[in-house]
PDB file of N, H, CA, C and O in Angstrom:
ATOM      1  N   MET A   1       0.863  -1.173   0.000  1.00  0.00           N
ATOM      2  CA  MET A   1       0.000   0.000   0.000  1.00  0.00           C
ATOM      3  C   MET A   1       0.903   1.228   0.000  1.00  0.00           C
ATOM      4  O   MET A   1       1.903   1.285   0.716  1.00  0.00           O
ATOM      5  N   SER A   2       0.531   2.197  -0.812  1.00  0.00           N
ATOM      6  H   SER A   2      -0.281   2.150  -1.393  1.00  0.00           H
ATOM      7  CA  SER A   2       1.336   3.410  -0.924  1.00  0.00           C
ATOM      8  C   SER A   2       1.053   4.359   0.247  1.00  0.00           C
ATOM      9  O   SER A   2       0.076   4.208   0.981  1.00  0.00           O
ATOM     10  N   LEU A   3       1.937   5.327   0.389  1.00  0.00           N
ATOM     11  H   LEU A   3       2.731   5.450  -0.207  1.00  0.00           H
ATOM     12  CA  LEU A   3       1.795   6.329   1.445  1.00  0.00           C
ATOM     13  C   LEU A   3       0.483   7.092   1.313  1.00  0.00           C
ATOM     14  O   LEU A   3      -0.215   7.324   2.300  1.00  0.00           O
ATOM     15  N   GLU A   4       0.158   7.477   0.085  1.00  0.00           N
ATOM     16  H   GLU A   4       0.726   7.288  -0.716  1.00  0.00           H
ATOM     17  CA  GLU A   4      -1.064   8.252  -0.137  1.00  0.00           C
ATOM     18  C   GLU A   4      -2.312   7.466   0.263  1.00  0.00           C
ATOM     19  O   GLU A   4      -3.219   8.008   0.894  1.00  0.00           O
ATOM     20  N   ARG A   5      -2.349   6.209  -0.101  1.00  0.00           N
ATOM     21  H   ARG A   5      -1.612   5.768  -0.614  1.00  0.00           H
ATOM     22  CA  ARG A   5      -3.507   5.376   0.267  1.00  0.00           C
ATOM     23  C   ARG A   5      -3.534   5.091   1.768  1.00  0.00           C
ATOM     24  O   ARG A   5      -4.605   4.988   2.366  1.00  0.00           O
ATOM     25  N   SER A   6      -2.367   4.967   2.365  1.00  0.00           N
ATOM     26  H   SER A   6      -1.497   5.050   1.879  1.00  0.00           H
ATOM     27  CA  SER A   6      -2.295   4.749   3.815  1.00  0.00           C
ATOM     28  C   SER A   6      -2.842   5.952   4.575  1.00  0.00           C
ATOM     29  O   SER A   6      -3.525   5.796   5.587  1.00  0.00           O
ATOM     30  N   ILE A   7      -2.540   7.143   4.087  1.00  0.00           N
ATOM     31  H   ILE A   7      -1.985   7.269   3.265  1.00  0.00           H
ATOM     32  CA  ILE A   7      -3.047   8.357   4.718  1.00  0.00           C
ATOM     33  C   ILE A   7      -4.568   8.421   4.608  1.00  0.00           C
ATOM     34  O   ILE A   7      -5.247   8.750   5.581  1.00  0.00           O
ATOM     35  N   MET A   8      -5.107   8.108   3.427  1.00  0.00           N
ATOM     36  H   MET A   8      -4.555   7.841   2.636  1.00  0.00           H
ATOM     37  CA  MET A   8      -6.564   8.115   3.264  1.00  0.00           C
ATOM     38  C   MET A   8      -7.228   7.075   4.161  1.00  0.00           C
ATOM     39  O   MET A   8      -8.273   7.342   4.754  1.00  0.00           O
ATOM     40  N   ALA A   9      -6.624   5.891   4.264  1.00  0.00           N
ATOM     41  H   ALA A   9      -5.775   5.674   3.782  1.00  0.00           H
ATOM     42  CA  ALA A   9      -7.186   4.841   5.120  1.00  0.00           C
ATOM     43  C   ALA A   9      -7.152   5.265   6.586  1.00  0.00           C
ATOM     44  O   ALA A   9      -8.115   5.051   7.322  1.00  0.00           O
ATOM     45  N   PHE A  10      -6.041   5.867   7.006  1.00  0.00           N
ATOM     46  H   PHE A  10      -5.259   6.041   6.408  1.00  0.00           H
ATOM     47  CA  PHE A  10      -5.927   6.313   8.387  1.00  0.00           C
ATOM     48  C   PHE A  10      -6.941   7.417   8.694  1.00  0.00           C
ATOM     49  O   PHE A  10      -7.571   7.404   9.751  1.00  0.00           O
ATOM     50  N   ALA A  11      -7.098   8.364   7.777  1.00  0.00           N
ATOM     51  H   ALA A  11      -6.586   8.374   6.918  1.00  0.00           H
ATOM     52  CA  ALA A  11      -8.060   9.449   7.986  1.00  0.00           C
ATOM     53  C   ALA A  11      -9.488   8.903   8.068  1.00  0.00           C
ATOM     54  O   ALA A  11     -10.269   9.326   8.920  1.00  0.00           O
ATOM     55  N   GLY A  12      -9.822   7.974   7.193  1.00  0.00           N
ATOM     56  H   GLY A  12      -9.187   7.630   6.500  1.00  0.00           H
ATOM     57  CA  GLY A  12     -11.146   7.361   7.237  1.00  0.00           C
ATOM     58  C   GLY A  12     -11.388   6.611   8.531  1.00  0.00           C
ATOM     59  O   GLY A  12     -12.471   6.690   9.110  1.00  0.00           O
ATOM     60  N   PHE A  13     -10.373   5.881   8.984  1.00  0.00           N
ATOM     61  H   PHE A  13      -9.493   5.817   8.513  1.00  0.00           H
ATOM     62  CA  PHE A  13     -10.485   5.161  10.254  1.00  0.00           C
ATOM     63  C   PHE A  13     -10.692   6.129  11.407  1.00  0.00           C
ATOM     64  O   PHE A  13     -11.524   5.885  12.281  1.00  0.00           O
ATOM     65  N   MET A  14      -9.938   7.232  11.417  1.00  0.00           N
ATOM     66  H   MET A  14      -9.262   7.430  10.708  1.00  0.00           H
ATOM     67  CA  MET A  14     -10.059   8.202  12.507  1.00  0.00           C
ATOM     68  C   MET A  14     -11.445   8.856  12.524  1.00  0.00           C
ATOM     69  O   MET A  14     -12.002   9.093  13.596  1.00  0.00           O
ATOM     70  N   VAL A  15     -11.997   9.144  11.363  1.00  0.00           N
ATOM     71  H   VAL A  15     -11.545   8.952  10.492  1.00  0.00           H
ATOM     72  CA  VAL A  15     -13.344   9.725  11.307  1.00  0.00           C
ATOM     73  C   VAL A  15     -14.364   8.743  11.854  1.00  0.00           C
ATOM     74  O   VAL A  15     -15.216   9.117  12.660  1.00  0.00           O
ATOM     75  N   LEU A  16     -14.286   7.485  11.425  1.00  0.00           N
ATOM     76  H   LEU A  16     -13.594   7.180  10.770  1.00  0.00           H
ATOM     77  CA  LEU A  16     -15.232   6.482  11.922  1.00  0.00           C
ATOM     78  C   LEU A  16     -15.062   6.234  13.414  1.00  0.00           C
ATOM     79  O   LEU A  16     -16.045   6.073  14.137  1.00  0.00           O
ATOM     80  N   LEU A  17     -13.813   6.204  13.873  1.00  0.00           N
ATOM     81  H   LEU A  17     -13.015   6.334  13.285  1.00  0.00           H
ATOM     82  CA  LEU A  17     -13.556   6.029  15.302  1.00  0.00           C
ATOM     83  C   LEU A  17     -14.126   7.190  16.104  1.00  0.00           C
ATOM     84  O   LEU A  17     -14.772   6.977  17.130  1.00  0.00           O
ATOM     85  N   SER A  18     -13.892   8.414  15.646  1.00  0.00           N
ATOM     86  H   SER A  18     -13.367   8.587  14.813  1.00  0.00           H
ATOM     87  CA  SER A  18     -14.374   9.569  16.401  1.00  0.00           C
ATOM     88  C   SER A  18     -15.898   9.640  16.398  1.00  0.00           C
ATOM     89  O   SER A  18     -16.498  10.045  17.394  1.00  0.00           O
ATOM     90  N   LEU A  19     -16.521   9.257  15.310  1.00  0.00           N
ATOM     91  H   LEU A  19     -16.034   8.928  14.501  1.00  0.00           H
ATOM     92  CA  LEU A  19     -17.989   9.233  15.301  1.00  0.00           C
ATOM     93  C   LEU A  19     -18.534   8.166  16.241  1.00  0.00           C
ATOM     94  O   LEU A  19     -19.544   8.381  16.910  1.00  0.00           O
ATOM     95  N   SER A  20     -17.871   7.023  16.294  1.00  0.00           N
ATOM     96  H   SER A  20     -17.050   6.848  15.751  1.00  0.00           H
ATOM     97  CA  SER A  20     -18.286   5.974  17.235  1.00  0.00           C
ATOM     98  C   SER A  20     -18.103   6.435  18.678  1.00  0.00           C
ATOM     99  O   SER A  20     -18.976   6.214  19.518  1.00  0.00           O
ATOM    100  N   LEU A  21     -16.972   7.073  18.964  1.00  0.00           N
ATOM    101  H   LEU A  21     -16.263   7.251  18.281  1.00  0.00           H
ATOM    102  CA  LEU A  21     -16.745   7.582  20.314  1.00  0.00           C
ATOM    103  C   LEU A  21     -17.751   8.671  20.672  1.00  0.00           C
ATOM    104  O   LEU A  21     -18.196   8.757  21.817  1.00  0.00           O
ATOM    105  N   THR A  22     -18.107   9.498  19.697  1.00  0.00           N
ATOM    106  H   THR A  22     -17.746   9.427  18.768  1.00  0.00           H
ATOM    107  CA  THR A  22     -19.111  10.540  19.938  1.00  0.00           C
ATOM    108  C   THR A  22     -20.446   9.921  20.304  1.00  0.00           C
ATOM    109  O   THR A  22     -21.122  10.394  21.218  1.00  0.00           O
ATOM    110  N   TYR A  23     -20.827   8.880  19.606  1.00  0.00           N
ATOM    111  H   TYR A  23     -20.279   8.496  18.863  1.00  0.00           H
ATOM    112  CA  TYR A  23     -22.125   8.246  19.837  1.00  0.00           C
ATOM    113  C   TYR A  23     -22.149   7.447  21.138  1.00  0.00           C
ATOM    114  O   TYR A  23     -23.109   7.538  21.903  1.00  0.00           O
ATOM    115  N   PHE A  24     -21.094   6.663  21.393  1.00  0.00           N
ATOM    116  H   PHE A  24     -20.314   6.589  20.772  1.00  0.00           H
ATOM    117  CA  PHE A  24     -21.117   5.734  22.513  1.00  0.00           C
ATOM    118  C   PHE A  24     -20.495   6.272  23.804  1.00  0.00           C
ATOM    119  O   PHE A  24     -20.840   5.799  24.887  1.00  0.00           O
ATOM    120  N   VAL A  25     -19.589   7.246  23.717  1.00  0.00           N
ATOM    121  H   VAL A  25     -19.309   7.631  22.838  1.00  0.00           H
ATOM    122  CA  VAL A  25     -18.866   7.673  24.913  1.00  0.00           C
ATOM    123  C   VAL A  25     -19.280   9.072  25.352  1.00  0.00           C
ATOM    124  O   VAL A  25     -19.846   9.245  26.432  1.00  0.00           O
ATOM    125  N   HIS A  26     -18.998  10.078  24.509  1.00  0.00           N
ATOM    126  H   HIS A  26     -18.539   9.938  23.632  1.00  0.00           H
ATOM    127  CA  HIS A  26     -19.287  11.461  24.904  1.00  0.00           C
ATOM    128  C   HIS A  26     -19.398  12.333  23.654  1.00  0.00           C
ATOM    129  O   HIS A  26     -18.607  12.182  22.723  1.00  0.00           O
ATOM    130  N   PRO A  27     -20.368  13.242  23.628  1.00  0.00           N
ATOM    131  CA  PRO A  27     -20.557  14.087  22.443  1.00  0.00           C
ATOM    132  C   PRO A  27     -19.357  14.970  22.080  1.00  0.00           C
ATOM    133  O   PRO A  27     -19.229  15.385  20.928  1.00  0.00           O
ATOM    134  N   TYR A  28     -18.494  15.258  23.026  1.00  0.00           N
ATOM    135  H   TYR A  28     -18.598  14.921  23.962  1.00  0.00           H
ATOM    136  CA  TYR A  28     -17.347  16.125  22.731  1.00  0.00           C
ATOM    137  C   TYR A  28     -16.297  15.455  21.853  1.00  0.00           C
ATOM    138  O   TYR A  28     -15.389  16.127  21.364  1.00  0.00           O
ATOM    139  N   PHE A  29     -16.401  14.147  21.644  1.00  0.00           N
ATOM    140  H   PHE A  29     -17.138  13.601  22.041  1.00  0.00           H
ATOM    141  CA  PHE A  29     -15.480  13.490  20.723  1.00  0.00           C
ATOM    142  C   PHE A  29     -15.704  13.934  19.285  1.00  0.00           C
ATOM    143  O   PHE A  29     -14.895  13.619  18.412  1.00  0.00           O
ATOM    144  N   VAL A  30     -16.769  14.649  19.027  1.00  0.00           N
ATOM    145  H   VAL A  30     -17.426  14.905  19.736  1.00  0.00           H
ATOM    146  CA  VAL A  30     -16.987  15.193  17.686  1.00  0.00           C
ATOM    147  C   VAL A  30     -15.857  16.144  17.302  1.00  0.00           C
ATOM    148  O   VAL A  30     -15.609  16.355  16.115  1.00  0.00           O
ATOM    149  N   TRP A  31     -15.172  16.718  18.282  1.00  0.00           N
ATOM    150  H   TRP A  31     -15.373  16.546  19.246  1.00  0.00           H
ATOM    151  CA  TRP A  31     -14.050  17.608  17.995  1.00  0.00           C
ATOM    152  C   TRP A  31     -12.879  16.866  17.370  1.00  0.00           C
ATOM    153  O   TRP A  31     -12.078  17.471  16.657  1.00  0.00           O
ATOM    154  N   LEU A  32     -12.766  15.580  17.621  1.00  0.00           N
ATOM    155  H   LEU A  32     -13.417  15.089  18.200  1.00  0.00           H
ATOM    156  CA  LEU A  32     -11.747  14.793  16.937  1.00  0.00           C
ATOM    157  C   LEU A  32     -12.064  14.722  15.440  1.00  0.00           C
ATOM    158  O   LEU A  32     -11.159  14.804  14.609  1.00  0.00           O
ATOM    159  N   THR A  33     -13.329  14.570  15.103  1.00  0.00           N
ATOM    160  H   THR A  33     -14.063  14.503  15.778  1.00  0.00           H
ATOM    161  CA  THR A  33     -13.740  14.584  13.703  1.00  0.00           C
ATOM    162  C   THR A  33     -13.428  15.922  13.067  1.00  0.00           C
ATOM    163  O   THR A  33     -12.944  15.979  11.937  1.00  0.00           O
ATOM    164  N   VAL A  34     -13.700  16.993  13.783  1.00  0.00           N
ATOM    165  H   VAL A  34     -14.093  16.947  14.702  1.00  0.00           H
ATOM    166  CA  VAL A  34     -13.396  18.340  13.278  1.00  0.00           C
ATOM    167  C   VAL A  34     -11.899  18.490  13.047  1.00  0.00           C
ATOM    168  O   VAL A  34     -11.489  19.038  12.024  1.00  0.00           O
ATOM    169  N   PHE A  35     -11.079  18.018  13.972  1.00  0.00           N
ATOM    170  H   PHE A  35     -11.412  17.573  14.803  1.00  0.00           H
ATOM    171  CA  PHE A  35      -9.631  18.113  13.836  1.00  0.00           C
ATOM    172  C   PHE A  35      -9.135  17.347  12.618  1.00  0.00           C
ATOM    173  O   PHE A  35      -8.308  17.857  11.862  1.00  0.00           O
ATOM    174  N   VAL A  36      -9.628  16.128  12.419  1.00  0.00           N
ATOM    175  H   VAL A  36     -10.300  15.713  13.033  1.00  0.00           H
ATOM    176  CA  VAL A  36      -9.204  15.320  11.274  1.00  0.00           C
ATOM    177  C   VAL A  36      -9.610  16.004   9.974  1.00  0.00           C
ATOM    178  O   VAL A  36      -8.819  16.066   9.032  1.00  0.00           O
ATOM    179  N   GLY A  37     -10.832  16.516   9.915  1.00  0.00           N
ATOM    180  H   GLY A  37     -11.475  16.466  10.680  1.00  0.00           H
ATOM    181  CA  GLY A  37     -11.287  17.211   8.715  1.00  0.00           C
ATOM    182  C   GLY A  37     -10.484  18.469   8.428  1.00  0.00           C
ATOM    183  O   GLY A  37     -10.139  18.738   7.277  1.00  0.00           O
ATOM    184  N   ALA A  38     -10.187  19.234   9.457  1.00  0.00           N
ATOM    185  H   ALA A  38     -10.467  19.015  10.392  1.00  0.00           H
ATOM    186  CA  ALA A  38      -9.401  20.456   9.270  1.00  0.00           C
ATOM    187  C   ALA A  38      -7.980  20.115   8.819  1.00  0.00           C
ATOM    188  O   ALA A  38      -7.407  20.823   7.991  1.00  0.00           O
ATOM    189  N   ASN A  39      -7.415  19.047   9.353  1.00  0.00           N
ATOM    190  H   ASN A  39      -7.881  18.472  10.025  1.00  0.00           H
ATOM    191  CA  ASN A  39      -6.076  18.637   8.944  1.00  0.00           C
ATOM    192  C   ASN A  39      -6.074  18.191   7.482  1.00  0.00           C
ATOM    193  O   ASN A  39      -5.153  18.527   6.738  1.00  0.00           O
ATOM    194  N   LEU A  40      -7.082  17.447   7.066  1.00  0.00           N
ATOM    195  H   LEU A  40      -7.831  17.173   7.671  1.00  0.00           H
ATOM    196  CA  LEU A  40      -7.178  17.041   5.667  1.00  0.00           C
ATOM    197  C   LEU A  40      -7.310  18.252   4.752  1.00  0.00           C
ATOM    198  O   LEU A  40      -6.697  18.301   3.685  1.00  0.00           O
ATOM    199  N   PHE A  41      -8.101  19.218   5.168  1.00  0.00           N
ATOM    200  H   PHE A  41      -8.599  19.178   6.034  1.00  0.00           H
ATOM    201  CA  PHE A  41      -8.322  20.427   4.372  1.00  0.00           C
ATOM    202  C   PHE A  41      -7.033  21.228   4.217  1.00  0.00           C
ATOM    203  O   PHE A  41      -6.684  21.632   3.108  1.00  0.00           O
ATOM    204  N   GLN A  42      -6.324  21.460   5.322  1.00  0.00           N
ATOM    205  H   GLN A  42      -6.608  21.132   6.223  1.00  0.00           H
ATOM    206  CA  GLN A  42      -5.098  22.250   5.229  1.00  0.00           C
ATOM    207  C   GLN A  42      -4.010  21.504   4.467  1.00  0.00           C
ATOM    208  O   GLN A  42      -3.222  22.131   3.759  1.00  0.00           O
ATOM    209  N   SER A  43      -3.949  20.174   4.594  1.00  0.00           N
ATOM    210  H   SER A  43      -4.589  19.665   5.168  1.00  0.00           H
ATOM    211  CA  SER A  43      -2.903  19.436   3.889  1.00  0.00           C
ATOM    212  C   SER A  43      -3.139  19.431   2.379  1.00  0.00           C
ATOM    213  O   SER A  43      -2.191  19.286   1.608  1.00  0.00           O
ATOM    214  N   ALA A  44      -4.382  19.587   1.954  1.00  0.00           N
ATOM    215  H   ALA A  44      -5.152  19.705   2.581  1.00  0.00           H
ATOM    216  CA  ALA A  44      -4.664  19.678   0.521  1.00  0.00           C
ATOM    217  C   ALA A  44      -4.045  20.932  -0.087  1.00  0.00           C
ATOM    218  O   ALA A  44      -3.671  20.935  -1.260  1.00  0.00           O
ATOM    219  N   PHE A  45      -3.937  21.988   0.699  1.00  0.00           N
ATOM    220  H   PHE A  45      -4.241  21.985   1.652  1.00  0.00           H
ATOM    221  CA  PHE A  45      -3.392  23.245   0.194  1.00  0.00           C
ATOM    222  C   PHE A  45      -1.906  23.408   0.483  1.00  0.00           C
ATOM    223  O   PHE A  45      -1.183  23.980  -0.331  1.00  0.00           O
ATOM    224  N   THR A  46      -1.442  22.922   1.617  1.00  0.00           N
ATOM    225  H   THR A  46      -2.030  22.457   2.279  1.00  0.00           H
ATOM    226  CA  THR A  46      -0.058  23.161   2.016  1.00  0.00           C
ATOM    227  C   THR A  46       0.864  21.982   1.731  1.00  0.00           C
ATOM    228  O   THR A  46       2.072  22.169   1.585  1.00  0.00           O
ATOM    229  N   GLY A  47       0.321  20.781   1.650  1.00  0.00           N
ATOM    230  H   GLY A  47      -0.661  20.629   1.769  1.00  0.00           H
ATOM    231  CA  GLY A  47       1.137  19.594   1.476  1.00  0.00           C
ATOM    232  C   GLY A  47       1.749  19.092   2.774  1.00  0.00           C
ATOM    233  O   GLY A  47       2.453  18.082   2.775  1.00  0.00           O
ATOM    234  N   PHE A  48       1.493  19.776   3.867  1.00  0.00           N
ATOM    235  H   PHE A  48       0.921  20.596   3.866  1.00  0.00           H
ATOM    236  CA  PHE A  48       2.022  19.374   5.175  1.00  0.00           C
ATOM    237  C   PHE A  48       1.053  18.412   5.840  1.00  0.00           C
ATOM    238  O   PHE A  48      -0.097  18.756   6.112  1.00  0.00           O
ATOM    239  N   CYS A  49       1.535  17.196   6.098  1.00  0.00           N
ATOM    240  H   CYS A  49       2.469  16.917   5.877  1.00  0.00           H
ATOM    241  CA  CYS A  49       0.704  16.181   6.747  1.00  0.00           C
ATOM    242  C   CYS A  49       1.540  15.449   7.787  1.00  0.00           C
ATOM    243  O   CYS A  49       2.403  14.647   7.430  1.00  0.00           O
ATOM    244  N   PRO A  50       1.300  15.710   9.063  1.00  0.00           N
ATOM    245  CA  PRO A  50       2.117  15.079  10.112  1.00  0.00           C
ATOM    246  C   PRO A  50       2.088  13.554  10.070  1.00  0.00           C
ATOM    247  O   PRO A  50       3.129  12.919  10.243  1.00  0.00           O
ATOM    248  N   ILE A  51       0.927  12.956   9.846  1.00  0.00           N
ATOM    249  H   ILE A  51       0.082  13.472   9.705  1.00  0.00           H
ATOM    250  CA  ILE A  51       0.864  11.494   9.834  1.00  0.00           C
ATOM    251  C   ILE A  51       1.588  10.949   8.607  1.00  0.00           C
ATOM    252  O   ILE A  51       2.152   9.856   8.660  1.00  0.00           O
ATOM    253  N   GLY A  52       1.578  11.691   7.507  1.00  0.00           N
ATOM    254  H   GLY A  52       1.120  12.579   7.464  1.00  0.00           H
ATOM    255  CA  GLY A  52       2.316  11.282   6.317  1.00  0.00           C
ATOM    256  C   GLY A  52       3.812  11.270   6.566  1.00  0.00           C
ATOM    257  O   GLY A  52       4.520  10.372   6.110  1.00  0.00           O
ATOM    258  N   MET A  53       4.288  12.268   7.290  1.00  0.00           N
ATOM    259  H   MET A  53       3.713  12.997   7.661  1.00  0.00           H
ATOM    260  CA  MET A  53       5.707  12.321   7.628  1.00  0.00           C
ATOM    261  C   MET A  53       6.085  11.144   8.534  1.00  0.00           C
ATOM    262  O   MET A  53       7.143  10.538   8.363  1.00  0.00           O
ATOM    263  N   LEU A  54       5.216  10.828   9.494  1.00  0.00           N
ATOM    264  H   LEU A  54       4.357  11.320   9.633  1.00  0.00           H
ATOM    265  CA  LEU A  54       5.471   9.707  10.401  1.00  0.00           C
ATOM    266  C   LEU A  54       5.464   8.384   9.645  1.00  0.00           C
ATOM    267  O   LEU A  54       6.348   7.551   9.848  1.00  0.00           O
ATOM    268  N   MET A  55       4.481   8.186   8.781  1.00  0.00           N
ATOM    269  H   MET A  55       3.764   8.863   8.616  1.00  0.00           H
ATOM    270  CA  MET A  55       4.403   6.940   8.019  1.00  0.00           C
ATOM    271  C   MET A  55       5.611   6.784   7.098  1.00  0.00           C
ATOM    272  O   MET A  55       6.125   5.679   6.923  1.00  0.00           O
ATOM    273  N   HIS A  56       6.061   7.891   6.511  1.00  0.00           N
ATOM    274  H   HIS A  56       5.644   8.789   6.653  1.00  0.00           H
ATOM    275  CA  HIS A  56       7.237   7.836   5.642  1.00  0.00           C
ATOM    276  C   HIS A  56       8.478   7.434   6.442  1.00  0.00           C
ATOM    277  O   HIS A  56       9.302   6.656   5.962  1.00  0.00           O
ATOM    278  N   LYS A  57       8.610   7.960   7.655  1.00  0.00           N
ATOM    279  H   LYS A  57       7.940   8.592   8.045  1.00  0.00           H
ATOM    280  CA  LYS A  57       9.736   7.581   8.508  1.00  0.00           C
ATOM    281  C   LYS A  57       9.664   6.119   8.929  1.00  0.00           C
ATOM    282  O   LYS A  57      10.688   5.488   9.195  1.00  0.00           O
ATOM    283  N   LEU A  58       8.447   5.587   8.987  1.00  0.00           N
ATOM    284  H   LEU A  58       7.616   6.100   8.771  1.00  0.00           H
ATOM    285  CA  LEU A  58       8.271   4.176   9.339  1.00  0.00           C
ATOM    286  C   LEU A  58       8.523   3.248   8.151  1.00  0.00           C
ATOM    287  O   LEU A  58       8.503   2.026   8.298  1.00  0.00           O
ATOM    288  N   GLY A  59       8.763   3.835   6.964  1.00  0.00           N
ATOM    289  H   GLY A  59       8.779   4.828   6.845  1.00  0.00           H
ATOM    290  CA  GLY A  59       9.145   3.020   5.822  1.00  0.00           C
ATOM    291  C   GLY A  59       8.093   2.830   4.752  1.00  0.00           C
ATOM    292  O   GLY A  59       8.326   2.079   3.805  1.00  0.00           O
ATOM    293  N   ILE A  60       6.961   3.468   4.857  1.00  0.00           N
ATOM    294  H   ILE A  60       6.771   4.078   5.626  1.00  0.00           H
ATOM    295  CA  ILE A  60       5.941   3.349   3.819  1.00  0.00           C
ATOM    296  C   ILE A  60       6.334   4.261   2.661  1.00  0.00           C
ATOM    297  O   ILE A  60       6.567   5.454   2.854  1.00  0.00           O
ATOM    298  N   LYS A  61       6.405   3.699   1.465  1.00  0.00           N
ATOM    299  H   LYS A  61       6.215   2.730   1.308  1.00  0.00           H
ATOM    300  CA  LYS A  61       6.856   4.442   0.300  1.00  0.00           C
ATOM    301  C   LYS A  61       5.680   5.087  -0.427  1.00  0.00           C
ATOM    302  O   LYS A  61       4.575   4.545  -0.448  1.00  0.00           O
ATOM    303  N   SER A  62       5.934   6.250  -1.019  1.00  0.00           N
ATOM    304  H   SER A  62       6.831   6.690  -1.002  1.00  0.00           H
ATOM    305  CA  SER A  62       4.918   6.912  -1.832  1.00  0.00           C
ATOM    306  C   SER A  62       4.754   6.153  -3.146  1.00  0.00           C
ATOM    307  O   SER A  62       5.566   5.285  -3.467  1.00  0.00           O
ATOM    308  N   GLU A  63       3.715   6.474  -3.902  1.00  0.00           N
ATOM    309  H   GLU A  63       3.056   7.179  -3.642  1.00  0.00           H
ATOM    310  CA  GLU A  63       3.496   5.813  -5.188  1.00  0.00           C
ATOM    311  C   GLU A  63       4.682   6.045  -6.119  1.00  0.00           C
ATOM    312  O   GLU A  63       5.097   5.140  -6.842  1.00  0.00           O
ATOM    313  N   ARG A  64       5.218   7.249  -6.099  1.00  0.00           N
ATOM    314  H   ARG A  64       4.881   7.985  -5.512  1.00  0.00           H
ATOM    315  CA  ARG A  64       6.363   7.575  -6.959  1.00  0.00           C
ATOM    316  C   ARG A  64       7.581   6.743  -6.577  1.00  0.00           C
ATOM    317  O   ARG A  64       8.271   6.215  -7.449  1.00  0.00           O
ATOM    318  N   GLU A  65       7.845   6.625  -5.288  1.00  0.00           N
ATOM    319  H   GLU A  65       7.285   7.054  -4.580  1.00  0.00           H
ATOM    320  CA  GLU A  65       8.982   5.823  -4.832  1.00  0.00           C
ATOM    321  C   GLU A  65       8.797   4.355  -5.189  1.00  0.00           C
ATOM    322  O   GLU A  65       9.770   3.670  -5.504  1.00  0.00           O
ATOM    323  N   GLN A  66       7.572   3.866  -5.145  1.00  0.00           N
ATOM    324  H   GLN A  66       6.782   4.422  -4.889  1.00  0.00           H
ATOM    325  CA  GLN A  66       7.315   2.468  -5.503  1.00  0.00           C
ATOM    326  C   GLN A  66       7.566   2.233  -6.981  1.00  0.00           C
ATOM    327  O   GLN A  66       8.122   1.202  -7.362  1.00  0.00           O
ATOM    328  N   VAL A  67       7.160   3.187  -7.823  1.00  0.00           N
ATOM    329  H   VAL A  67       6.709   4.024  -7.514  1.00  0.00           H
ATOM    330  CA  VAL A  67       7.384   3.048  -9.267  1.00  0.00           C
ATOM    331  C   VAL A  67       8.870   3.099  -9.580  1.00  0.00           C
ATOM    332  O   VAL A  67       9.371   2.298 -10.368  1.00  0.00           O
ATOM    333  N   LEU A  68       9.581   4.051  -8.957  1.00  0.00           N
ATOM    334  H   LEU A  68       9.173   4.702  -8.316  1.00  0.00           H
ATOM    335  CA  LEU A  68      11.013   4.184  -9.218  1.00  0.00           C
ATOM    336  C   LEU A  68      11.785   2.955  -8.763  1.00  0.00           C
ATOM    337  O   LEU A  68      12.732   2.540  -9.432  1.00  0.00           O
ATOM    338  N   SER A  69      11.397   2.368  -7.639  1.00  0.00           N
ATOM    339  H   SER A  69      10.628   2.705  -7.096  1.00  0.00           H
ATOM    340  CA  SER A  69      12.109   1.189  -7.148  1.00  0.00           C
ATOM    341  C   SER A  69      11.786  -0.054  -7.986  1.00  0.00           C
ATOM    342  O   SER A  69      12.610  -0.964  -8.073  1.00  0.00           O
ATOM    343  N   SER A  70      10.612  -0.105  -8.595  1.00  0.00           N
ATOM    344  H   SER A  70       9.943   0.635  -8.525  1.00  0.00           H
ATOM    345  CA  SER A  70      10.269  -1.268  -9.427  1.00  0.00           C
ATOM    346  C   SER A  70      10.922  -1.177 -10.804  1.00  0.00           C
ATOM    347  O   SER A  70      11.112  -2.203 -11.457  1.00  0.00           O
ATOM    348  N   ASN A  71      11.273   0.037 -11.264  1.00  0.00           N
ATOM    349  H   ASN A  71      11.119   0.871 -10.733  1.00  0.00           H
ATOM    350  CA  ASN A  71      11.925   0.209 -12.556  1.00  0.00           C
ATOM    351  C   ASN A  71      13.430   0.022 -12.474  1.00  0.00           C
ATOM    352  O   ASN A  71      14.086  -0.156 -13.501  1.00  0.00           O
ATOM    353  N   ALA A  72      13.981   0.058 -11.288  1.00  0.00           N
ATOM    354  H   ALA A  72      13.449   0.202 -10.454  1.00  0.00           H
ATOM    355  CA  ALA A  72      15.439  -0.028 -11.135  1.00  0.00           C
ATOM    356  C   ALA A  72      15.943  -1.447 -11.216  1.00  0.00           C
ATOM    357  O   ALA A  72      17.146  -1.681 -11.106  1.00  0.00           O
TER     358      ALA A  72
END
């Protein structure tokens, strides 16, 4: 799985988790959903994504890196 797809999967998981926590635990967990959405919005414009940087350090390659390594 590429870095880009990993980020989308993680964001989707966090939204579903925060909605579940909002429903079952406490309504203030909706702020986690707001945070994830705001982070996705700002990263679309700035390219800065903290979880993307962490995943890259953990060894997950971007689509471009995967293509370049398969052609070598």
